[in-house]
Structure formats: C-alpha cells, structure tokens
Backbone as a printed PyTorch tensor [residue, N CA C, xyz], in Angstrom:
tensor([[[ 64.0240, -52.0930,  -6.3430],
         [ 63.0340, -52.5700,  -7.2800],
         [ 63.3480, -54.0160,  -7.6310]],

        [[ 62.3080, -54.7640,  -7.9020],
         [ 62.5210, -56.1520,  -8.2560],
         [ 62.5460, -56.3110,  -9.7650]],

        [[ 63.2430, -57.3400, -10.1960],
         [ 63.2960, -57.6580, -11.6140],
         [ 62.1340, -58.6020, -11.8880]],

        [[ 61.0580, -58.0750, -12.4400],
         [ 59.8730, -58.8800, -12.6810],
         [ 59.6130, -58.9660, -14.1680]],

        [[ 59.3340, -60.1700, -14.6260],
         [ 59.0360, -60.3700, -16.0420],
         [ 57.7590, -61.1860, -16.1540]],

        [[ 56.8700, -60.7580, -17.0440],
         [ 55.6470, -61.5050, -17.2900],
         [ 55.9330, -62.6460, -18.2500]],

        [[ 55.5470, -63.8480, -17.8690],
         [ 55.6680, -64.9870, -18.7800],
         [ 54.5620, -64.8850, -19.8220]],

        [[ 54.6030, -65.7500, -20.8120],
         [ 53.5600, -65.7660, -21.8460],
         [ 52.1980, -66.0560, -21.2130]],

        [[ 52.1570, -66.9460, -20.2310],
         [ 50.8920, -67.2610, -19.5460],
         [ 50.4070, -66.0430, -18.7650]],

        [[ 51.3290, -65.3900, -18.0410],
         [ 50.9550, -64.1780, -17.2930],
         [ 50.3960, -63.1160, -18.2360]],

        [[ 51.0650, -62.9090, -19.3640],
         [ 50.5940, -61.9280, -20.3430],
         [ 49.2070, -62.3030, -20.8540]],

        [[ 48.9950, -63.5750, -21.0910],
         [ 47.6910, -64.0380, -21.5560],
         [ 46.6010, -63.7840, -20.5320]],

        [[ 46.9100, -63.9940, -19.2590],
         [ 45.9420, -63.7390, -18.1870],
         [ 45.5870, -62.2570, -18.1450]],

        [[ 46.6070, -61.4080, -18.1620],
         [ 46.3630, -59.9630, -18.0950],
         [ 45.5850, -59.4900, -19.3280]],

        [[ 45.9500, -59.9870, -20.4920],
         [ 45.2460, -59.6140, -21.7200],
         [ 43.7770, -60.0250, -21.6440]],

        [[ 43.5200, -61.2460, -21.1870],
         [ 42.1390, -61.7300, -21.0680],
         [ 41.3390, -60.8520, -20.1000]],

        [[ 41.9480, -60.4800, -18.9830],
         [ 41.2550, -59.6320, -17.9980],
         [ 41.0520, -58.2160, -18.5300]],

        [[ 42.0120, -57.7020, -19.3180],
         [ 41.8370, -56.3800, -19.9200],
         [ 40.6870, -56.3750, -20.9170]],

        [[ 40.5170, -57.4730, -21.6260],
         [ 39.4370, -57.5730, -22.6110],
         [ 38.0810, -57.7710, -21.9480]],

        [[ 38.0540, -58.5190, -20.8380],
         [ 36.8080, -58.7780, -20.1140],
         [ 37.1600, -59.0660, -18.6640]],

        [[ 37.0150, -58.0650, -17.8120],
         [ 37.4110, -58.1920, -16.4110],
         [ 36.5710, -59.2220, -15.6550]],

        [[ 35.4560, -59.6360, -16.2440],
         [ 34.5810, -60.6000, -15.5750],
         [ 34.7700, -62.0250, -16.0790]],

        [[ 35.7590, -62.2490, -16.9210],
         [ 35.9970, -63.5800, -17.4690],
         [ 36.3940, -64.5390, -16.3460]],

        [[ 35.9340, -65.7620, -16.4260],
         [ 36.2540, -66.7520, -15.3920],
         [ 37.6680, -67.2930, -15.5950]],

        [[ 38.2330, -67.8020, -14.5080],
         [ 39.5570, -68.4140, -14.5900],
         [ 39.4920, -69.6380, -15.5070]],

        [[ 38.3820, -70.3600, -15.4860],
         [ 38.2260, -71.5240, -16.3670],
         [ 38.3150, -71.1130, -17.8360]],

        [[ 37.6750, -69.9950, -18.2010],
         [ 37.7270, -69.5200, -19.5910],
         [ 39.1420, -69.0620, -19.9540]],

        [[ 39.8080, -68.4130, -19.0070],
         [ 41.1940, -67.9790, -19.2580],
         [ 42.0710, -69.2010, -19.5200]],

        [[ 41.9350, -70.2100, -18.6640],
         [ 42.7410, -71.4260, -18.8150],
         [ 42.4640, -72.1040, -20.1520]],

        [[ 41.1930, -72.1470, -20.5270],
         [ 40.8250, -72.7540, -21.8090],
         [ 41.4550, -71.9910, -22.9690]],

        [[ 41.3790, -70.6890, -22.9020],
         [ 41.9310, -69.8410, -23.9620],
         [ 43.4470, -70.0030, -24.0890]],

        [[ 44.1090, -70.1300, -22.9420],
         [ 45.5710, -70.2320, -22.9330],
         [ 46.0720, -71.6660, -23.0580]],

        [[ 45.1300, -72.6200, -23.0440],
         [ 45.4720, -74.0370, -23.1510],
         [ 46.3980, -74.4790, -22.0130]],

        [[ 46.0450, -74.0670, -20.7770],
         [ 46.7610, -74.4880, -19.5780],
         [ 45.7240, -75.0130, -18.5810]],

        [[ 46.1530, -75.8270, -17.6180],
         [ 45.2070, -76.3070, -16.6070],
         [ 44.6150, -75.1220, -15.8180]],

        [[ 43.3800, -75.2690, -15.3920],
         [ 42.7230, -74.2080, -14.6230],
         [ 43.5130, -73.8910, -13.3540]],

        [[ 44.0930, -74.9170, -12.7310],
         [ 44.8800, -74.6830, -11.5070],
         [ 46.0850, -73.7830, -11.7960]],

        [[ 46.6860, -73.9320, -12.9630],
         [ 47.8260, -73.0850, -13.3430],
         [ 47.3750, -71.6370, -13.5050]],

        [[ 46.2860, -71.4320, -14.2130],
         [ 45.7750, -70.0680, -14.4130],
         [ 45.3950, -69.4370, -13.0700]],

        [[ 44.7310, -70.2120, -12.2060],
         [ 44.3270, -69.6920, -10.8880],
         [ 45.5520, -69.3410, -10.0470]],

        [[ 46.5550, -70.2280, -10.0500],
         [ 47.7870, -69.9770,  -9.2830],
         [ 48.5140, -68.7370,  -9.8050]],

        [[ 48.6620, -68.6470, -11.1210],
         [ 49.3570, -67.4940, -11.7150],
         [ 48.6140, -66.1930, -11.4170]],

        [[ 47.2870, -66.2100, -11.5380],
         [ 46.4980, -65.0080, -11.2510],
         [ 46.6680, -64.6100,  -9.7900]],

        [[ 46.5930, -65.5710,  -8.8970],
         [ 46.7800, -65.2840,  -7.4660],
         [ 48.1430, -64.6860,  -7.1750]],

        [[ 49.1740, -65.2140,  -7.8440],
         [ 50.5360, -64.6890,  -7.6580],
         [ 50.6370, -63.2580,  -8.1720]],

        [[ 50.0600, -62.9900,  -9.3420],
         [ 50.0930, -61.6340,  -9.9060],
         [ 49.3940, -60.6390,  -8.9770]],

        [[ 48.2980, -61.0530,  -8.3800],
         [ 47.5730, -60.1790,  -7.4480],
         [ 48.3860, -59.9840,  -6.1710]],

        [[ 48.8740, -61.0890,  -5.5880],
         [ 49.6280, -61.0280,  -4.3240],
         [ 50.8780, -60.1640,  -4.4470]],

        [[ 51.5580, -60.2510,  -5.5930],
         [ 52.7880, -59.4840,  -5.7830],
         [ 52.5100, -58.0410,  -6.2130]],

        [[ 51.2390, -57.6840,  -6.3570],
         [ 50.8970, -56.3060,  -6.7060],
         [ 51.1530, -55.9650,  -8.1680]],

        [[ 51.3350, -56.9880,  -9.0030],
         [ 51.5850, -56.7550, -10.4150],
         [ 50.3080, -56.2790, -11.0970]],

        [[ 49.1720, -56.8520, -10.7090],
         [ 47.8870, -56.3800, -11.2340],
         [ 46.9860, -55.9890, -10.0790]],

        [[ 46.1420, -55.0160, -10.3380],
         [ 45.1590, -54.5360,  -9.3770],
         [ 43.8220, -54.4550, -10.1010]],

        [[ 42.7550, -54.6120,  -9.3580],
         [ 41.4310, -54.5240,  -9.9450],
         [ 40.7460, -53.2410,  -9.5020]],

        [[ 40.0390, -52.6200, -10.4240],
         [ 39.2330, -51.4460, -10.1030],
         [ 38.1070, -51.3550, -11.1200]],

        [[ 37.1570, -50.5050, -10.8430],
         [ 36.0390, -50.2940, -11.7510],
         [ 36.2350, -48.9610, -12.4420]],

        [[ 36.0910, -48.9440, -13.7530],
         [ 36.2000, -47.7090, -14.5160],
         [ 34.7980, -47.3270, -14.9920]],

        [[ 34.3230, -46.2110, -14.4980],
         [ 32.9880, -45.7530, -14.8780],
         [ 33.0900, -44.7950, -16.0570]],

        [[ 31.9980, -44.6830, -16.8040],
         [ 31.9470, -43.7650, -17.9330],
         [ 31.3220, -42.4590, -17.4530]],

        [[ 32.1180, -41.3850, -17.2950],
         [ 31.6000, -40.1150, -16.7760],
         [ 30.5100, -39.5040, -17.6600]],

        [[ 30.5460, -39.7790, -18.9530],
         [ 29.5350, -39.2180, -19.8610],
         [ 28.1390, -39.7040, -19.4960]],

        [[ 28.0140, -40.9170, -18.9940],
         [ 26.7110, -41.4740, -18.6050],
         [ 26.1250, -40.7490, -17.3980]],

        [[ 26.9550, -40.0210, -16.6740],
         [ 26.5140, -39.2790, -15.4910],
         [ 26.4710, -37.7730, -15.7470]],

        [[ 26.6060, -37.3900, -17.0010],
         [ 26.5000, -35.9800, -17.3600],
         [ 27.7810, -35.1800, -17.2530]],

        [[ 28.9130, -35.8470, -17.0440],
         [ 30.1900, -35.1320, -16.9560],
         [ 30.7670, -34.9940, -18.3540]],

        [[ 30.4600, -33.8790, -18.9870],
         [ 30.8470, -33.6300, -20.3730],
         [ 32.1820, -32.8920, -20.4950]],

        [[ 32.6190, -32.2530, -19.4280],
         [ 33.8200, -31.4120, -19.4620],
         [ 34.9800, -32.1360, -18.7830]],

        [[ 35.9860, -32.4520, -19.5740],
         [ 37.2200, -33.0470, -19.0620],
         [ 38.2640, -31.9320, -19.0690]],

        [[ 38.7930, -31.6060, -17.9080],
         [ 39.7640, -30.5200, -17.8050],
         [ 41.1320, -31.0540, -17.3900]],

        [[ 42.1620, -30.5160, -18.0230],
         [ 43.5430, -30.7970, -17.6570],
         [ 44.1210, -29.4890, -17.1390]],

        [[ 44.5530, -29.5050, -15.9020],
         [ 44.9630, -28.2660, -15.2380],
         [ 46.4110, -28.3830, -14.7740]],

        [[ 47.2270, -27.4310, -15.2330],
         [ 48.6000, -27.3400, -14.7660],
         [ 48.6190, -26.3240, -13.6330]],

        [[ 49.2780, -26.6880, -12.5400],
         [ 49.2590, -25.8430, -11.3460],
         [ 50.6880, -25.5240, -10.9180]],

        [[ 50.9800, -24.2420, -10.7910],
         [ 52.2670, -23.8130, -10.2520],
         [ 52.0410, -23.4620,  -8.7910]],

        [[ 52.9250, -23.9270,  -7.9250],
         [ 52.7370, -23.7210,  -6.4880],
         [ 54.0050, -23.1890,  -5.8400]],

        [[ 53.8420, -22.6850,  -4.6220],
         [ 55.0000, -22.3760,  -3.7870],
         [ 55.5980, -23.7330,  -3.4260]],

        [[ 56.8770, -23.9340,  -3.7110],
         [ 57.4810, -25.2530,  -3.5330],
         [ 57.3560, -25.7900,  -2.1110]],

        [[ 57.3650, -24.9310,  -1.1210],
         [ 57.2360, -25.3900,   0.2670],
         [ 55.8480, -25.9720,   0.5410]],

        [[ 54.8920, -25.7060,  -0.3460],
         [ 53.5260, -26.1980,  -0.1520],
         [ 53.1180, -27.2320,  -1.2060]],

        [[ 54.1050, -27.7550,  -1.9290],
         [ 53.8310, -28.6820,  -3.0260],
         [ 52.9780, -29.8740,  -2.5860]],

        [[ 53.4000, -30.5850,  -1.5780],
         [ 52.6650, -31.7800,  -1.1250],
         [ 51.2980, -31.4260,  -0.5610]],

        [[ 51.2050, -30.3610,   0.2030],
         [ 49.9050, -30.0150,   0.7910],
         [ 48.9050, -29.6090,  -0.2850]],

        [[ 49.3540, -28.8980,  -1.3140],
         [ 48.4650, -28.5280,  -2.4170],
         [ 48.0590, -29.7790,  -3.1950]],

        [[ 49.0270, -30.6420,  -3.5040],
         [ 48.7180, -31.8710,  -4.2450],
         [ 47.7060, -32.7260,  -3.4870]],

        [[ 47.8890, -32.8620,  -2.1860],
         [ 46.9560, -33.6500,  -1.3770],
         [ 45.5760, -33.0050,  -1.3100]],

        [[ 45.5340, -31.6810,  -1.2000],
         [ 44.2430, -30.9780,  -1.1670],
         [ 43.4990, -31.1690,  -2.4820]],

        [[ 44.2170, -31.0970,  -3.5980],
         [ 43.5880, -31.3040,  -4.8980],
         [ 43.1080, -32.7500,  -5.0490]],

        [[ 43.8960, -33.6950,  -4.5680],
         [ 43.5250, -35.1090,  -4.6630],
         [ 42.2630, -35.4180,  -3.8600]],

        [[ 41.9870, -34.6390,  -2.8460],
         [ 40.7870, -34.8510,  -2.0170],
         [ 39.5080, -34.3510,  -2.6700]],

        [[ 39.6270, -33.5660,  -3.7270],
         [ 38.4430, -33.0090,  -4.3970],
         [ 37.7110, -34.1080,  -5.1710]],

        [[ 36.4020, -34.2100,  -5.0390],
         [ 35.6670, -35.2840,  -5.7170],
         [ 35.6910, -35.2060,  -7.2430]],

        [[ 35.8250, -34.0110,  -7.7970],
         [ 35.8230, -33.8780,  -9.2610],
         [ 37.1750, -34.1990,  -9.8860]],

        [[ 38.1950, -34.3670,  -9.0600],
         [ 39.5570, -34.6320,  -9.5310],
         [ 39.7970, -36.1390,  -9.6090]],

        [[ 40.2400, -36.6200, -10.7840],
         [ 40.5140, -38.0480, -10.9450],
         [ 41.9940, -38.3540, -11.0720]],

        [[ 42.8490, -37.3320, -11.2370],
         [ 44.2860, -37.5560, -11.3560],
         [ 45.0310, -36.3610, -10.7940]],

        [[ 46.0680, -36.6320, -10.0080],
         [ 46.9860, -35.5970,  -9.5330],
         [ 48.3920, -36.1800,  -9.6190]],

        [[ 49.2850, -35.4500, -10.2820],
         [ 50.6700, -35.8850, -10.3820],
         [ 51.6090, -34.7100, -10.1800]],

        [[ 52.6630, -34.9260,  -9.4230],
         [ 53.7110, -33.9240,  -9.2790],
         [ 54.6090, -34.0940, -10.4980]],

        [[ 54.8670, -32.9960, -11.2100],
         [ 55.5580, -33.0710, -12.4990],
         [ 56.7450, -32.1170, -12.5520]],

        [[ 57.5680, -32.3100, -13.5750],
         [ 58.6590, -31.3790, -13.8410],
         [ 58.2280, -30.4820, -14.9900]],

        [[ 58.9270, -29.3980, -15.1820],
         [ 58.6040, -28.4900, -16.2780],
         [ 58.1510, -27.1410, -15.7540]],

        [[ 57.3420, -26.4670, -16.5350],
         [ 56.8960, -25.1240, -16.1980],
         [ 55.8960, -25.0600, -15.0580]],

        [[ 55.2680, -26.1760, -14.7580],
         [ 54.3040, -26.2430, -13.6610],
         [ 54.7310, -27.3470, -12.7170]],

        [[ 54.1240, -27.3970, -11.5410],
         [ 54.5430, -28.3390, -10.5060],
         [ 53.5900, -29.5160, -10.3410]],

        [[ 52.3110, -29.2940, -10.6430],
         [ 51.2940, -30.3270, -10.4480],
         [ 50.4210, -30.3830, -11.6940]],

        [[ 50.0910, -31.6010, -12.1020],
         [ 49.1830, -31.8120, -13.2290],
         [ 47.9220, -32.4570, -12.6650]],

        [[ 46.7620, -31.8900, -13.0260],
         [ 45.4800, -32.3340, -12.4770],
         [ 44.5260, -32.6770, -13.6210]],

        [[ 43.8280, -33.7780, -13.4780],
         [ 42.7410, -34.1390, -14.3830],
         [ 41.4510, -34.0790, -13.5850]],

        [[ 40.4290, -33.4240, -14.1310],
         [ 39.1680, -33.2850, -13.4040],
         [ 37.9910, -33.3430, -14.3730]],

        [[ 36.8250, -33.6800, -13.8490],
         [ 35.6030, -33.7950, -14.6360],
         [ 34.5330, -32.8410, -14.1160]],

        [[ 33.7920, -32.2460, -15.0530],
         [ 32.7320, -31.3110, -14.6820],
         [ 31.5290, -31.5220, -15.5920]],

        [[ 30.3540, -31.2120, -15.0680],
         [ 29.1490, -31.3300, -15.8940],
         [ 29.0090, -30.1510, -16.8550]],

        [[ 29.4250, -28.9690, -16.4100],
         [ 29.2580, -27.7800, -17.2430],
         [ 30.5020, -26.9000, -17.1600]],

        [[ 30.6190, -25.9690, -18.0840],
         [ 31.6980, -24.9810, -18.0320],
         [ 31.5660, -24.1060, -16.7910]],

        [[ 30.3470, -23.8710, -16.3560],
         [ 30.1250, -23.0960, -15.1300],
         [ 30.7330, -23.8160, -13.9320]],

        [[ 30.5660, -25.1390, -13.8780],
         [ 31.1770, -25.9140, -12.7880],
         [ 32.7030, -25.8190, -12.8440]],

        [[ 33.2630, -25.8780, -14.0470],
         [ 34.7130, -25.7430, -14.2130],
         [ 35.1680, -24.3580, -13.7640]],

        [[ 34.4490, -23.3330, -14.1920],
         [ 34.7900, -21.9640, -13.8100],
         [ 34.7410, -21.7880, -12.2990]],

        [[ 33.7270, -22.3480, -11.6580],
         [ 33.6040, -22.2670, -10.1980],
         [ 34.7780, -22.9700,  -9.5270]],

        [[ 35.1620, -24.1290, -10.0530],
         [ 36.2990, -24.8640,  -9.4950],
         [ 37.5720, -24.0270,  -9.5610]],

        [[ 37.8010, -23.3790, -10.7060],
         [ 39.0150, -22.5800, -10.8910],
         [ 38.9840, -21.3200, -10.0340]],

        [[ 37.8750, -20.5810, -10.0990],
         [ 37.8350, -19.2600,  -9.4640],
         [ 37.5160, -19.2980,  -7.9760]],

        [[ 36.9230, -20.3780,  -7.5170],
         [ 36.6040, -20.4440,  -6.0880],
         [ 37.4570, -21.4700,  -5.3400]],

        [[ 37.5090, -22.6870,  -5.8380],
         [ 38.2370, -23.7210,  -5.1030],
         [ 39.7490, -23.5930,  -5.2740]],

        [[ 40.2080, -23.5140,  -6.5270],
         [ 41.6520, -23.3780,  -6.7350],
         [ 42.1680, -22.0420,  -6.2130]],

        [[ 41.4270, -20.9810,  -6.4760],
         [ 41.8640, -19.6440,  -6.0650],
         [ 42.0040, -19.5230,  -4.5500]],

        [[ 41.2580, -20.3080,  -3.8250],
         [ 41.2990, -20.2360,  -2.3550],
         [ 42.2200, -21.2820,  -1.7320]],

        [[ 42.9200, -22.0530,  -2.5540],
         [ 43.8280, -23.0670,  -2.0230],
         [ 45.1740, -22.4220,  -1.7320]],

        [[ 45.5880, -22.4050,  -0.4620],
         [ 46.8730, -21.7870,  -0.1080],
         [ 48.0400, -22.4780,  -0.8150]],

        [[ 48.9130, -21.6750,  -1.4040],
         [ 50.1100, -22.1900,  -2.0450],
         [ 50.0460, -22.1980,  -3.5550]],

        [[ 48.8480, -22.0730,  -4.1410],
         [ 48.7520, -22.0510,  -5.5960],
         [ 49.1400, -20.6640,  -6.0940]],

        [[ 50.0740, -20.6160,  -7.0380],
         [ 50.5620, -19.3640,  -7.5970],
         [ 49.8000, -19.0310,  -8.8790]],

        [[ 49.6890, -20.0350,  -9.7770],
         [ 48.9440, -19.8130, -11.0210],
         [ 48.5800, -21.1530, -11.6210]],

        [[ 47.6060, -21.1040, -12.5390],
         [ 47.1600, -22.3230, -13.2150],
         [ 47.0180, -22.0750, -14.7070]],

        [[ 46.9970, -23.1570, -15.4550],
         [ 46.6950, -23.1230, -16.8760],
         [ 45.7620, -24.2940, -17.1380]],

        [[ 44.5910, -24.0030, -17.6890],
         [ 43.5690, -25.0320, -17.8740],
         [ 43.2940, -25.2730, -19.3480]],

        [[ 43.2120, -26.5470, -19.7100],
         [ 42.8400, -26.9500, -21.0640],
         [ 41.6210, -27.8620, -20.9620]],

        [[ 40.7310, -27.7470, -21.9420],
         [ 39.5810, -28.6450, -22.0140],
         [ 39.8480, -29.6970, -23.0710]],

        [[ 39.5390, -30.9400, -22.7390],
         [ 39.6870, -32.0330, -23.6880],
         [ 38.4870, -31.9810, -24.6220]],

        [[ 38.7260, -31.8960, -25.9070],
         [ 37.6430, -31.8000, -26.8750],
         [ 37.1450, -33.1710, -27.3230]],

        [[ 38.0390, -34.1730, -27.3540],
         [ 37.6550, -35.5060, -27.7700],
         [ 38.6030, -36.5030, -27.1180]],

        [[ 38.0710, -37.4720, -26.4030],
         [ 38.8890, -38.4990, -25.7690],
         [ 39.1240, -39.6070, -26.7900]],

        [[ 40.3690, -39.8170, -27.1470],
         [ 40.7310, -40.8250, -28.1350],
         [ 41.0300, -42.1630, -27.4520]],

        [[ 41.7130, -42.1250, -26.3300],
         [ 42.0410, -43.3410, -25.5950],
         [ 41.9270, -43.0660, -24.1120]],

        [[ 41.2840, -43.9800, -23.4180],
         [ 41.1680, -43.8940, -21.9620],
         [ 41.2630, -45.3140, -21.4450]],

        [[ 42.2070, -45.5820, -20.5990],
         [ 42.3440, -46.9370, -20.1000],
         [ 43.6520, -47.1560, -19.3910]],

        [[ 44.1330, -48.3700, -19.4900],
         [ 45.3580, -48.7660, -18.8050],
         [ 46.4280, -49.0880, -19.8440]],

        [[ 47.7000, -49.0620, -19.4580],
         [ 48.7630, -49.4070, -20.4070],
         [ 48.5970, -50.8330, -20.9270]],

        [[ 49.0320, -51.0720, -22.1160],
         [ 48.9590, -52.3920, -22.7360],
         [ 49.8990, -53.3650, -22.0360]],

        [[ 49.4940, -54.6140, -21.9570],
         [ 50.3200, -55.6350, -21.3220],
         [ 51.6560, -55.7970, -22.0470]],

        [[ 51.7040, -55.5330, -23.3330],
         [ 52.9590, -55.6800, -24.0750],
         [ 54.0180, -54.6930, -23.5930]],

        [[ 53.5790, -53.5960, -22.9980],
         [ 54.5210, -52.6230, -22.4590],
         [ 55.3710, -53.2410, -21.3420]],

        [[ 54.8210, -54.2380, -20.6710],
         [ 55.4900, -54.8340, -19.5140],
         [ 56.1100, -56.1950, -19.8260]],

        [[ 56.2490, -56.5200, -21.0990],
         [ 56.7630, -57.8340, -21.4610],
         [ 58.2830, -57.9310, -21.3270]],

        [[ 58.9720, -56.8120, -21.2900],
         [ 60.4260, -56.8170, -21.1390],
         [ 60.7850, -56.6880, -19.6660]],

        [[ 61.8210, -57.3880, -19.2020],
         [ 62.2030, -57.3000, -17.7870],
         [ 62.7600, -55.9230, -17.4460]],

        [[ 62.5990, -55.5420, -16.2040],
         [ 63.1370, -54.2860, -15.6950],
         [ 64.1590, -54.6360, -14.6320]],

        [[ 65.3820, -54.1930, -14.8100],
         [ 66.4330, -54.5550, -13.8740],
         [ 66.5500, -53.5780, -12.7110]],

        [[ 65.6910, -52.5770, -12.6690],
         [ 65.6870, -51.6470, -11.5520],
         [ 66.6880, -50.5190, -11.6680]],

        [[ 67.4140, -50.4280, -12.7800],
         [ 68.3880, -49.3630, -12.9390],
         [ 68.0290, -48.4850, -14.1280]],

        [[ 68.1430, -47.2050, -13.9310],
         [ 67.8980, -46.2560, -15.0160],
         [ 69.1070, -46.2420, -15.9410]],

        [[ 68.9100, -45.8800, -17.1910],
         [ 70.0560, -45.7590, -18.0920],
         [ 71.0550, -44.7600, -17.5370]],

        [[ 72.3350, -45.0230, -17.7310],
         [ 73.3760, -44.1590, -17.1750],
         [ 73.4730, -42.8190, -17.8910]],

        [[ 73.2430, -42.8180, -19.1880],
         [ 73.2660, -41.5450, -19.8960],
         [ 72.3000, -41.6090, -21.0680]],

        [[ 71.9020, -40.4680, -21.4830],
         [ 70.9480, -40.3590, -22.5740],
         [ 71.6890, -40.4910, -23.8920]],

        [[ 71.1610, -41.3350, -24.7690],
         [ 71.7620, -41.4840, -26.0970],
         [ 71.5130, -40.2180, -26.8970]],

        [[ 72.5030, -39.7820, -27.5780],
         [ 72.3770, -38.5730, -28.3890],
         [ 72.2110, -38.9500, -29.8520]],

        [[ 71.6270, -38.0300, -30.5970],
         [ 71.4540, -38.2520, -32.0380],
         [ 72.8160, -38.2710, -32.7200]],

        [[ 72.9850, -39.1480, -33.7010],
         [ 74.2470, -39.1330, -34.4650],
         [ 74.4430, -37.7670, -35.1150]],

        [[ 75.6890, -37.3200, -35.1550],
         [ 75.9850, -36.0470, -35.7990],
         [ 76.0160, -34.8710, -34.8370]],

        [[ 75.5140, -35.0670, -33.5900],
         [ 75.6080, -33.9550, -32.6390],
         [ 77.0160, -33.9510, -32.0680]],

        [[ 77.4440, -32.8410, -31.5320],
         [ 78.8250, -32.7000, -31.0800],
         [ 79.1990, -33.7290, -30.0190]],

        [[ 78.3200, -33.9730, -29.0460],
         [ 78.6690, -34.8950, -27.9760],
         [ 78.6850, -36.3330, -28.4550]],

        [[ 77.8790, -36.6520, -29.4550],
         [ 77.8490, -38.0200, -29.9740],
         [ 79.0570, -38.2740, -30.8710]],

        [[ 79.5450, -37.2500, -31.4950],
         [ 80.6800, -37.4070, -32.4140],
         [ 81.9650, -37.4890, -31.6270]],

        [[ 82.8940, -38.2770, -32.1370],
         [ 84.2060, -38.3650, -31.4980],
         [ 85.0360, -37.1510, -31.8750]],

        [[ 86.3370, -37.2100, -31.6000],
         [ 87.2120, -36.0790, -31.9510],
         [ 87.1970, -35.8080, -33.4350]],

        [[ 87.1980, -36.8790, -34.2350],
         [ 87.1880, -36.6880, -35.6880],
         [ 85.8810, -36.0050, -36.1150]],

        [[ 84.7830, -36.4420, -35.5610],
         [ 83.4830, -35.8670, -35.9050],
         [ 83.3890, -34.4160, -35.4730]],

        [[ 83.9830, -34.1220, -34.3290],
         [ 83.9470, -32.7550, -33.8050],
         [ 84.7080, -31.8240, -34.7410]],

        [[ 85.8660, -32.2770, -35.1890],
         [ 86.6910, -31.4490, -36.0760],
         [ 85.9810, -31.2470, -37.4120]],

        [[ 85.3090, -32.3040, -37.8780],
         [ 84.5910, -32.1930, -39.1620],
         [ 83.3810, -31.2750, -39.0310]],

        [[ 82.7560, -31.2540, -37.8480],
         [ 81.5710, -30.4270, -37.6470],
         [ 81.9310, -28.9570, -37.5400]],

        [[ 83.1700, -28.6530, -37.1390],
         [ 83.5680, -27.2600, -36.9400],
         [ 84.0730, -26.6420, -38.1490]]])
C-alpha cells in the first residue's frame, strides 16, 4: 500500500466535487484561490492515481424502487466466491461484500414491491447453489446515502495495521501486575 495524503488543495477539490460533481475546474480554482492550472493538474493526478473515481448515483425512489433490503447470506465456504459473484450479477443487487461474523456475505438490493423481494428470496436466492440460509431486513428510512467524507482521508495511511488492539483501562490485560493483583 502507498502512503498517500491529501493536501489542503486536494481536499478542497474533492469537497467541491462532492458538493457539485458538475462544477468546472475554473470554479474550483477560484474557490480555492489557486491557479486553474494547479487545480486541473491536481485533479488529473487524483484521477490518474485512482484516489478519486467518478460515477452517477441515481435515486431509486424516482423509478419506483421503494423497498431497500439488506440480506445476510450464509454459504458453504467452498462456494463463497461463486455465490458472491452470482449475487453481484443480479440487477436488483447494488452491494455485495464478503464479511466476518454470523453470515458470510452481506447484500444490499432494491425492489419495487414486497412481492418482488419475496420472489427474489424464495426463487432466486433459494435456487442459488451454496446458499445455506439468509436473514433479510427492510430499510424503513434512509438517513444517509453517499460516499465517505473527504475529512476521513485527511490523515496519512502508512500501510500497516495496528499491532494490537488497545484495551479499556481497568481490564485485566490492560492492567499491569499491580492492577491485576488489585483487581483480584
């Protein structure tokens, strides 16, 4: 992994694009008080390095998709990838992730009606080889839908995971010998 850090100008570019993806480079440069060539160069670098990507986010409600389903899927482990790929190929599915925990795959999908959701579960999922069981939840109200905030990426990443998990003060492993004796 590379150690990549967003400069203040880079953050400003990403923020401007998050607020209005159609904003011109000239407007971005004006807003950030930098030359247009600087904004254009920085944007090109961010795109070339894969730091930012462009896509269109449609509003499913405008197309009659009222049912947002979150589906946890338990699978035969030998078929994990094939099931995940089969689910990802479904047009109603917008997210597939292999996860840890009680289930193996997490799926996000959209449906126009509960009948469509029921058909997806009882016909499509039920006939997918390798699926053992599912648990489905319906989203009642979408509070946030979008991309992570640019501020989340303002700190550098050195490519290494923390060596150990910090424990709460007062727990046995966090306490030294004196703390352990006092806790017992």
